C-alpha positions in Angstrom: 0.0 0.0 0.0 1.3 3.4 -0.9 1.2 5.9 1.9 0.0 9.3 0.8 0.7 12.5 2.7 -0.5 16.1 2.4 1.9 18.6 0.8 2.0 22.3 0.0 4.0 23.6 -2.9 4.6 27.3 -3.8 5.9 28.2 -7.2 6.9 31.6 -8.5 6.2 31.9 -12.3 7.9 34.5 -14.4 5.6 37.5 -14.2 6.7 38.8 -17.6 4.5 36.1 -19.2 1.0 36.9 -20.4 -1.9 35.9 -18.1 -2.9 33.1 -20.4 0.7 31.7 -20.3 0.7 31.8 -16.5 -2.6 30.0 -16.4 -1.2 27.4 -18.8 1.8 26.8 -16.5 -0.5 26.4 -13.4 -2.6 23.9 -15.4 0.5 22.0 -16.4 1.4 21.5 -12.7 -2.1 20.5 -11.7 -2.3 18.0 -14.6 1.1 16.6 -13.7 0.1 16.0 -10.1 -3.2 14.3 -11.2 -1.5 12.1 -13.8 0.9 10.8 -11.2 -1.9 9.6 -8.8 -1.9 12.8 -6.8 -5.0 14.6 -5.6 -5.0 18.4 -5.9 -7.0 19.7 -2.9 -6.6 23.5 -3.4 -4.9 26.0 -5.7 -4.4 29.6 -4.4 -3.3 32.2 -6.9 -1.5 34.9 -4.8 -0.9 37.0 -7.9 2.0 39.2 -9.1 4.4 40.4 -6.4 7.7 42.2 -6.3 10.5 39.9 -5.3 12.7 40.8 -2.3 15.8 40.4 -4.5 16.4 39.5 -8.2 16.1 35.8 -9.1 17.4 34.9 -12.5 17.4 38.7 -13.4 13.7 38.9 -12.6 12.2 41.4 -10.1 8.6 40.3 -10.2 6.9 36.9 -10.0 3.4 35.3 -10.0 3.0 33.3 -6.8 0.8 30.2 -6.7 0.2 27.7 -3.9 -0.8 24.1 -4.5 -2.1 21.9 -1.7 -2.1 18.2 -2.7 -2.2 14.7 -1.4 0.4 12.3 -2.9 3.1 9.8 -2.3 6.6 10.9 -1.5 8.1 9.8 -4.9 5.7 12.3 -6.7 7.3 15.2 -4.8 10.7 14.4 -6.3 9.3 14.0 -9.8 7.3 17.3 -9.4 10.4 19.2 -8.3 12.3 17.8 -11.2 9.6 19.2 -13.5 9.9 22.6 -11.8 13.7 22.6 -12.4 13.2 21.8 -16.1 10.5 24.4 -16.6 12.3 27.7 -17.3 9.2 29.7 -16.6 9.2 28.6 -13.0 11.9 30.7 -11.3 11.6 29.4 -7.7 9.7 26.7 -5.8 9.3 25.2 -2.4 7.5 22.0 -1.4 6.8 21.0 2.2 5.0 18.2 3.9 2.3 19.4 6.2 2.6 17.9 9.7 -0.1 17.6 12.4 0.7 21.0 13.9 0.4 22.7 10.5 -2.9 21.0 9.7 -4.3 22.0 13.1 -3.2 25.6 12.7 -4.7 25.6 9.2 -8.1 24.3 10.5 -8.1 26.9 13.3 -7.3 29.6 10.8 -10.2 28.6 8.6 -12.7 28.6 11.5 -11.8 32.1 12.6 -14.1 34.9 11.3 -12.5 37.5 9.0 -10.3 39.8 10.9 -11.7 43.2 10.2 -10.5 46.2 12.3 -12.9 47.1 15.0 -13.6 50.8 15.1 -14.7 52.1 18.5 -16.9 55.1 18.4 -16.2 57.8 21.0 -18.7 57.9 23.9 -21.2 60.7 24.0 -20.8 63.2 26.8 -17.3 62.3 27.8 -14.9 65.3 27.6 -11.2 65.4 28.0 
């Protein structure tokens, strides 16, 4: 029996590409995970952001987070695909442990954190 685990993978795609090309790169990653018996649970597109420092002479990147369930050998294959794809300028894949899963569940249950504006009380003078 193959033991599957939960992983998160963040990729930075070259932001100089057109939106359609970026979408195509994201779809390639999703398809690769699914073709290799992985289950994509979530895809979060964080969008274009300025990099803290230049990577491969690029100052901007399109960040995307993948959450997927797969066996350990798929991660090595996936990272090899990232290396071969010249449009992906940086990546990081981690295995989610019990603490991370619990923190993620708690974060999803919390209501949106909107700033609370207190109105001044009537009749109070300084």
